[in-house]
DOVOGU-842168 format. One line per 8 residues: for each residue x, y, z of N, C-alpha, C. Coordinates in nm, 4 decimals, decimal comma. Atoms other than C-alpha are relative to their C-alpha. Layout:
BEGIN
X/Y/Z/X/Y/Z/X/Y/Z | ...
END
This chain:
BEGIN
-0,0412/-0,1398/-0,0034/-1,4786/-0,8527/1,3672/0,1124/0,0162/0,1026 | -0,0984/-0,0378/-0,1014/-1,1803/-0,7019/1,5443/-0,0204/0,1484/0,0271 | 0,0204/-0,1381/-0,0416/-1,1945/-0,3763/1,7335/0,1326/0,0740/-0,0054 | -0,1183/-0,0863/0,0029/-0,9395/-0,1091/1,6465/-0,0404/0,1361/0,0534 | 0,0258/-0,1270/-0,0675/-0,9076/0,2319/1,8038/0,0878/0,1088/-0,0598 | -0,0764/-0,1178/0,0387/-0,8008/0,5789/1,6902/-0,0481/0,1169/0,0850 | 0,0379/-0,1167/-0,0800/-0,8490/0,9327/1,8189/-0,1505/0,0241/0,0036 | 0,1449/-0,0175/0,0031/-1,2168/0,9210/1,7221/-0,0736/-0,1075/0,0796
0,0624/0,1065/-0,0783/-1,2805/0,6048/1,9215/0,0182/-0,1362/-0,0639 | -0,0072/0,1371/0,0487/-1,3431/0,2398/1,8459/-0,0615/-0,0126/-0,1393 | 0,0493/0,0260/0,1355/-1,4041/0,1016/1,4971/0,0079/-0,1502/-0,0221 | 0,0021/0,1427/0,0286/-1,5073/-0,2495/1,4002/0,0515/-0,0247/-0,1411 | -0,0615/0,0369/0,1272/-1,2913/-0,3957/1,1221/-0,0310/-0,1474/-0,0236 | 0,0236/0,1425/0,0259/-1,3906/-0,7230/0,9535/0,1267/-0,0813/0,0286 | -0,1166/0,0788/-0,0408/-1,1629/-0,9983/1,0854/0,0844/-0,0442/-0,1183 | -0,0762/0,0418/0,1179/-1,0606/-1,0991/0,7315/0,0791/0,1152/-0,0633
-0,0600/-0,1173/0,0645/-0,9540/-0,7436/0,6417/0,1443/0,0216/0,0444 | -0,1379/-0,0376/-0,0319/-0,5882/-0,6465/0,6242/0,0092/0,1503/0,0235 | 0,0027/-0,1426/-0,0286/-0,6787/-0,2771/0,6317/-0,0502/0,0194/0,1431 | 0,0361/-0,0277/-0,1382/-0,7510/-0,1074/0,9636/-0,0923/0,1191/0,0152 | 0,0932/-0,1057/-0,0390/-0,9328/0,1753/1,1363/0,0087/0,1232/-0,0904 | -0,0131/-0,1208/0,0818/-0,7909/0,4628/0,9288/-0,0568/-0,0222/-0,1402 | 0,0542/0,0338/0,1315/-0,8753/0,2900/0,6020/-0,1516/-0,0110/0,0067 | 0,1443/0,0146/-0,0151/-1,2217/0,1995/0,7267/-0,0712/0,1335/0,0087
0,0620/-0,1333/-0,0112/-1,2983/0,5575/0,8237/0,0075/0,0746/-0,1332 | -0,0138/-0,0675/0,1294/-1,1643/0,6887/0,4918/-0,1009/-0,0542/-0,1007 | 0,0958/0,0604/0,0923/-1,3800/0,4423/0,2974/-0,1424/0,0485/0,0300 | 0,1325/-0,0511/-0,0382/-1,6857/0,5588/0,4928/-0,0165/0,1477/-0,0331 | 0,0098/-0,1452/0,0131/-1,6070/0,9301/0,4672/0,0147/0,0529/-0,1426 | -0,0274/-0,0509/0,1346/-1,4980/0,9581/0,1030/-0,0428/-0,0975/-0,1096 | 0,0456/0,0886/0,1080/-1,7144/0,7332/-0,1189/-0,0352/0,0820/-0,1250 | 0,0243/-0,0981/0,1055/-1,6734/0,9690/-0,4141/-0,0238/-0,0638/-0,1368
0,0113/0,0532/0,1364/-1,6140/0,7725/-0,7357/-0,0513/-0,1435/-0,0052 | 0,0377/0,1402/0,0010/-1,6915/0,4167/-0,6316/0,1087/-0,0912/-0,0545 | -0,1118/0,0786/0,0522/-1,3556/0,3039/-0,7716/0,1096/-0,0018/0,1065 | -0,1044/0,0072/-0,1027/-1,1108/0,1776/-0,5080/0,1392/0,0072/-0,0621 | -0,1367/-0,0091/0,0511/-0,7368/0,2355/-0,5417/0,0552/-0,1357/-0,0395 | -0,0438/0,1341/0,0370/-0,6926/-0,1420/-0,5624/-0,0225/-0,0318/-0,1462 | 0,0252/0,0144/0,1443/-0,8237/-0,1103/-0,9186/0,1242/0,0371/-0,0820 | -0,1172/-0,0510/0,0712/-0,4933/0,0562/-1,0126/0,1243/-0,0788/0,0411
-0,1073/0,0955/-0,0302/-0,2417/-0,2306/-1,0083/0,1359/0,0664/0,0088 | -0,1329/-0,0616/-0,0010/0,0591/-0,0140/-1,0924/0,0188/0,0901/0,1219 | -0,0103/-0,0839/-0,1190/-0,0175/0,2239/-0,8049/0,0239/-0,0859/0,1246 | -0,0171/0,0867/-0,1163/-0,0478/-0,0582/-0,5523/0,1413/-0,0585/0,0004 | -0,1367/0,0523/0,0092/0,2770/-0,2113/-0,6770/0,1009/0,1073/0,0405 | -0,0922/-0,1098/-0,0316/0,4503/0,1270/-0,6536/-0,0012/0,0323/0,1492 | 0,0084/-0,0248/-0,1444/0,3232/0,1856/-0,2989/0,0820/-0,1036/0,0766 | -0,0738/0,1066/-0,0677/0,4655/-0,1503/-0,1937/0,1502/0,0158/-0,0194
-0,1430/-0,0164/0,0266/0,8014/-0,0810/-0,3585/0,0591/0,1156/0,0814 | -0,0471/-0,1143/-0,0797/0,8324/0,2574/-0,1845/0,0082/-0,0385/0,1475 | 0,0005/0,0426/-0,1405/0,7380/0,1072/0,1541/0,1135/-0,0991/0,0273 | -0,1095/0,0955/-0,0146/0,9876/-0,1756/0,1019/0,1340/0,0724/0,0062 | -0,1254/-0,0758/0,0015/1,2671/0,0671/0,0174/0,0186/0,0770/0,1302 | -0,0083/-0,0746/-0,1260/1,1857/0,2754/0,3257/0,0375/-0,0933/0,1158 | -0,0321/0,0954/-0,1075/1,1957/-0,0319/0,5530/0,1468/-0,0411/-0,0071 | -0,1403/0,0390/0,0151/1,5306/-0,1372/0,4105/0,0935/0,1145/0,0395
-0,0830/-0,1154/-0,0354/1,6733/0,2151/0,4455/-0,0021/0,0248/0,1504 | 0,0113/-0,0220/-0,1444/1,5415/0,2537/0,8008/0,0787/-0,1034/0,0784 | -0,0769/0,1044/-0,0679/1,6989/-0,0761/0,9013/0,1498/0,0238/-0,0183 | -0,1428/-0,0183/0,0271/2,0315/0,0081/0,7366/0,0627/0,1105/0,0845 | -0,0522/-0,1068/-0,0861/2,0645/0,3182/0,9554/-0,0316/-0,0257/0,1479 | 0,0226/0,0382/-0,1390/1,9623/0,1326/1,2724/-0,1306/0,0470/0,0613 | 0,1265/-0,0516/-0,0525/1,6106/0,2749/1,3059/-0,1137/-0,1017/-0,0022 | 0,1020/0,1034/0,0073/1,4203/-0,0479/1,2400/0,0682/-0,1343/0,0233
-0,0577/0,1312/-0,0305/1,4890/-0,3926/1,3816/-0,0049/-0,0888/-0,1244 | -0,0028/0,0881/0,1172/1,5937/-0,6483/1,1180/-0,1197/-0,0952/-0,0097 | 0,1145/0,0929/0,0052/1,3105/-0,8861/1,2157/-0,1258/0,0708/-0,0502 | 0,1163/-0,0769/0,0461/1,0510/-0,6131/1,1591/0,0186/0,0348/-0,1472 | -0,0286/-0,0274/0,1411/1,2205/-0,5105/0,8335/-0,0315/-0,1214/-0,0861 | 0,0220/0,1215/0,0791/1,2131/-0,8700/0,7106/-0,1486/-0,0272/-0,0210 | 0,1447/0,0225/0,0106/0,8414/-0,9002/0,7839/-0,0645/0,1027/-0,0925 | 0,0541/-0,1046/0,0873/0,7653/-0,5667/0,6144/0,0397/-0,0263/-0,1450
-0,0464/0,0283/0,1364/0,9760/-0,6591/0,3099/-0,0784/-0,1170/-0,0598 | 0,0784/0,1142/0,0488/0,7957/-0,9944/0,2798/-0,1434/0,0427/-0,0327 | 0,1359/-0,0495/0,0242/0,4586/-0,8201/0,3083/-0,0040/0,0862/-0,1257 | -0,0051/-0,0858/0,1186/0,5581/-0,5616/0,0489/0,0129/-0,0818/-0,1279 | -0,0156/0,0866/0,1179/0,6626/-0,8375/-0,1917/-0,1349/-0,0586/-0,0405 | 0,1323/0,0557/0,0303/0,3168/-0,9949/-0,1647/-0,0936/0,1057/-0,0568 | 0,0836/-0,1090/0,0501/0,1457/-0,6611/-0,2142/0,0437/0,0376/-0,1421 | -0,0508/-0,0357/0,1328/0,3702/-0,5798/-0,5122/-0,0404/-0,1028/-0,1056
0,0403/0,1060/0,0930/0,2777/-0,9154/-0,6703/-0,1486/0,0050/-0,0344 | 0,1421/-0,0134/0,0291/-0,0905/-0,8198/-0,6588/-0,0900/-0,0919/0,0798 | 0,0785/0,0966/-0,0769/-0,2053/-1,0732/-0,4007/-0,1058/0,0648/0,0893 | 0,0892/-0,0639/-0,0962/-0,3871/-0,8156/-0,1881/-0,0641/0,1280/-0,0540 | 0,0606/-0,1198/0,0589/-0,5249/-0,5561/-0,4314/-0,1401/0,0260/0,0549 | 0,1368/-0,0164/-0,0504/-0,8754/-0,6196/-0,2955/-0,0034/0,0662/0,1382 | -0,0071/-0,0615/-0,1325/-0,7587/-0,4858/0,0434/0,0225/0,1508/-0,0070 | -0,0201/-0,1441/0,0191/-0,6956/-0,1403/-0,1024/-0,1340/0,0590/-0,0399
0,1420/-0,0313/0,0166/-1,0456/-0,0075/-0,0557/-0,0326/0,1486/-0,0007 | 0,0352/-0,1421/-0,0010/-1,0161/0,3701/-0,0254/-0,0286/0,0449/-0,1422 | 0,0406/-0,0506/0,1300/-1,1706/0,5623/-0,3100/0,1182/0,0647/-0,0712 | -0,1081/-0,0583/0,0794/-0,9380/0,6652/-0,5903/-0,0027/0,1528/0,0062 | 0,0140/-0,1456/-0,0189/-1,0719/1,0196/-0,5496/-0,0434/0,0183/0,1444 | 0,0236/-0,0077/-0,1437/-1,0581/1,1165/-0,1852/0,0346/0,1378/0,0543 | -0,0389/-0,1237/-0,0650/-1,0272/1,4030/0,0543/0,1448/-0,0083/0,0444 | -0,1381/-0,0008/-0,0469/-0,6775/1,5067/0,1551/0,0994/-0,0129/-0,1141
-0,1092/0,0012/0,0976/-0,3440/1,4770/-0,0185/0,0612/-0,1391/-0,0136 | -0,0499/0,1359/0,0101/-0,3152/1,0993/-0,0328/0,0163/-0,0687/0,1340 | -0,0157/0,0580/-0,1329/-0,3227/1,0382/0,3417/-0,0765/-0,1313/0,0121 | 0,0795/0,1222/-0,0083/-0,5990/0,7792/0,3084/0,0661/-0,1137/-0,0767 | -0,0714/0,1013/0,0778/-0,4058/0,5941/0,0383/0,1222/-0,0481/0,0767 | -0,1189/0,0341/-0,0770/-0,0898/0,6048/0,2486/-0,0358/-0,0894/0,1185 | 0,0390/0,0799/-0,1158/-0,2696/0,4714/0,5560/-0,0537/-0,1359/-0,0412 | 0,0467/0,1299/0,0491/-0,4409/0,1984/0,3545/0,1199/-0,0905/-0,0253
-0,1215/0,0781/0,0258/-0,0967/0,0830/0,2383/0,0690/-0,0379/0,1311 | -0,0667/0,0276/-0,1278/0,0532/0,1126/0,5878/-0,0704/-0,1107/0,0768 | 0,0751/0,0986/-0,0774/-0,2252/-0,0907/0,7468/0,0045/-0,1385/-0,0637 | -0,0058/0,1301/0,0675/-0,2314/-0,3665/0,4852/0,1377/-0,0626/0,0193 | -0,1366/0,0523/-0,0133/0,1466/-0,4027/0,4966/0,0291/-0,0388/0,1446 | -0,0231/0,0329/-0,1416/0,1577/-0,3929/0,8786/-0,0697/-0,1300/0,0382 | 0,0724/0,1209/-0,0369/-0,1090/-0,6610/0,9128/0,0552/-0,1244/-0,0694 | -0,0685/0,1123/0,0661/0,0597/-0,8845/0,6545/0,1310/-0,0307/0,0709
-0,1265/0,0185/-0,0715/0,3914/-0,8291/0,8320/-0,0243/-0,0695/0,1334 | 0,0329/0,0652/-0,1268/0,2283/-0,9253/1,1612/-0,0218/-0,1495/-0,0201 | 0,0197/0,1425/0,0272/0,1189/-1,2548/1,0079/0,1329/-0,0697/-0,0259 | -0,1333/0,0570/0,0240/0,4751/-1,3141/0,8864/0,0770/-0,0181/0,1309 | -0,0652/0,0081/-0,1305/0,5841/-1,2583/1,2464/-0,0708/-0,0988/0,0935 | 0,0752/0,0930/-0,0832/0,3337/-1,5150/1,3740/-0,0985/0,0690/0,0923 | 0,0923/-0,0794/-0,0824/0,1067/-1,2443/1,5179/-0,1357/0,0113/-0,0691 | 0,1340/-0,0222/0,0534/-0,2584/-1,1552/1,4679/-0,0114/0,1406/-0,0569
0,0305/-0,1328/0,0525/-0,3915/-0,8661/1,2637/-0,0374/0,0916/0,1161 | 0,0340/-0,0987/-0,1029/-0,4151/-0,5536/1,4772/0,0930/0,0015/0,1198 | -0,0951/-0,0007/-0,1122/-0,1329/-0,6430/1,7189/0,1136/0,0977/-0,0326 | -0,0895/-0,1033/0,0524/0,0331/-0,3154/1,6219/0,1183/0,0341/0,0903 | -0,1163/-0,0239/-0,0845/0,2675/-0,3051/1,9208/0,1225/-0,0740/-0,0550 | -0,1101/0,0790/0,0584/0,4774/-0,5583/1,7241/0,0419/0,0508/-0,1379 | -0,0282/-0,0628/0,1294/0,4533/-0,3897/1,3827/-0,1119/0,0993/-0,0270 | 0,0992/-0,1063/0,0080/0,2734/-0,0579/1,3648/-0,0062/0,0598/-0,1405
0,0114/-0,0689/0,1285/0,1338/0,0992/1,0472/0,0738/0,1342/-0,0005 | -0,0648/-0,1311/-0,0080/0,2649/0,4375/1,1658/0,1457/-0,0072/0,0425 | -0,1335/-0,0026/-0,0611/0,5693/0,3620/1,3782/0,1029/-0,0870/-0,0699 | -0,0942/0,0874/0,0683/0,7223/0,0904/1,1608/-0,0107/0,0107/-0,1523 | 0,0165/-0,0010/0,1462/0,5763/0,0757/0,8079/0,0180/0,1408/-0,0559 | -0,0052/-0,1384/0,0492/0,5482/0,4541/0,7717/0,1147/0,0803/0,0612 | -0,1058/-0,0699/-0,0735/0,8577/0,5385/0,9790/0,0818/0,0918/-0,0919 | -0,0829/-0,0966/0,0716/1,0344/0,8522/0,8568/-0,0575/0,0462/-0,1323
0,0600/-0,0373/0,1271/0,7910/0,9060/0,5715/-0,1082/0,1049/0,0211 | 0,1096/-0,0950/0,0039/0,5591/1,1888/0,4916/-0,0875/-0,0367/-0,1189 | 0,0900/0,0240/0,1130/0,2511/1,1348/0,2790/0,0353/0,0922/-0,1154 | -0,0320/-0,0981/0,1044/0,3604/1,4474/0,0923/0,1239/-0,0375/-0,0804 | -0,1140/0,0527/0,0764/0,6792/1,2651/-0,0139/-0,0324/-0,1364/-0,0589 | 0,0269/0,1374/0,0405/0,5624/0,9046/-0,0320/-0,0992/-0,0074/-0,1154 | 0,1054/0,0114/0,1016/0,2481/0,9592/-0,2384/0,0480/0,0477/-0,1376 | -0,0478/-0,0393/0,1330/0,4063/1,1635/-0,5213/0,1076/-0,0946/-0,0545
-0,1021/0,0953/0,0438/0,7016/0,9212/-0,5314/-0,0659/-0,1260/-0,0551 | 0,0696/0,1206/0,0446/0,4711/0,6204/-0,5567/-0,0791/0,0269/-0,1275 | 0,0789/-0,0337/0,1190/0,2516/0,7967/-0,8124/0,0896/0,0085/-0,1235 | -0,0939/-0,0078/0,1130/0,5509/0,8763/-1,0347/0,0502/-0,1381/-0,0400 | -0,0441/0,1357/0,0278/0,6764/0,5209/-1,0029/-0,1114/-0,0795/-0,0686 | 0,1139/0,0677/0,0627/0,3282/0,3914/-1,0905/-0,0130/0,0399/-0,1465 | 0,0056/-0,0455/0,1401/0,3297/0,6045/-1,4061/0,1094/-0,0665/-0,0836 | -0,1109/0,0649/0,0717/0,6689/0,4645/-1,5063/-0,0328/-0,1476/-0,0239
0,0364/0,1408/0,0140/0,5505/0,1085/-1,4423/-0,1084/-0,0180/-0,1059 | 0,1108/0,0075/0,0964/0,2340/0,1722/-1,6436/0,0485/0,0332/-0,1407 | -0,0504/-0,0378/0,1315/0,4180/0,3428/-1,9287/0,0811/-0,1119/-0,0637 | -0,0760/0,1124/0,0543/0,6463/0,0416/-1,9659/-0,0915/-0,0991/-0,0718 | 0,0923/0,0915/0,0680/0,3432/-0,1721/-2,0525/-0,0493/0,0607/-0,1308 | 0,0412/-0,0651/0,1241/0,2398/0,0847/-2,3128/0,1084/-0,0103/-0,1066 | -0,1114/0,0110/0,0951/0,5841/0,0709/-2,4717/-0,0039/-0,1362/-0,0689 | 0,0113/0,1334/0,0583/0,5425/-0,3044/-2,5227/-0,1143/-0,0051/-0,1020
0,1148/-0,0014/0,0913/0,2006/-0,2477/-2,6825/0,0292/0,0819/-0,1251 | -0,0335/-0,0846/0,1151/0,3281/0,0312/-2,9049/0,1001/-0,0706/-0,0910 | -0,0971/0,0761/0,0793/0,6199/-0,1865/-3,0171/-0,0711/-0,1083/-0,0810 | 0,0777/0,1023/0,0714/0,3761/-0,4656/-3,1083/-0,0825/0,0633/-0,1108 | 0,0784/-0,0704/0,1020/0,1554/-0,2176/-3,2932/0,0890/0,0443/-0,1147 | -0,0946/-0,0410/0,1037/0,4572/-0,0831/-3,4790/0,0346/-0,1197/-0,0899 | -0,0302/0,1203/0,0774/0,5469/-0,4393/-3,5861/-0,1140/-0,0388/-0,0909 | 0,1185/0,0322/0,0820/0,1917/-0,4969/-3,7089/-0,0118/0,0951/-0,1181
0,0036/-0,0973/0,1096/0,2046/-0,1750/-3,9125/0,1044/-0,0312/-0,1058 | -0,1069/0,0353/0,0943/0,5369/-0,2746/-4,0686/-0,0372/-0,1241/-0,0808 | 0,0409/0,1223/0,0710/0,3964/-0,6186/-4,1554/-0,1064/0,0306/-0,1039 | 0,1063/-0,0395/0,0943/0,0901/-0,4595/-4,3190/0,0576/0,0813/-0,1158 | -0,0597/-0,0850/0,1045/0,3089/-0,2120/-4,5102/0,0677/-0,0889/-0,1028
END
């Protein structure tokens, strides 16, 4: 276990977990549907793509060090590929306006980035979920953007299926 801290106090996070204190509290406080957001591959991919774009933009305007950007971008690539879906544990239906989802993404990406930097999970002074991964973002902007992108990503797979179905109908006709 590793000990993380927030305004409510200390919280024990499993040492293998890439999520942190905010995600852990959200998972405890909002066990509504029993379906974690990691179940929704297109949403997790979209979250990573939005976080990656933000890191690149923040670096391009001088607000994020290139070494931190590189680590965040590498972490986002792994998340976008689906390697860490199991680390997205907050309930798909939750209290708030997506804050728990946003923090789950921030913490997973920060801890992966820390590993890319040769650091340990939770050493947030080197790459913080809030101060680096979430820099300049509002949940009220990030979450709807990621959700729309997830829908587009998901719809693209439906287009392929519909095209195949159309071909099957034409062959039967």
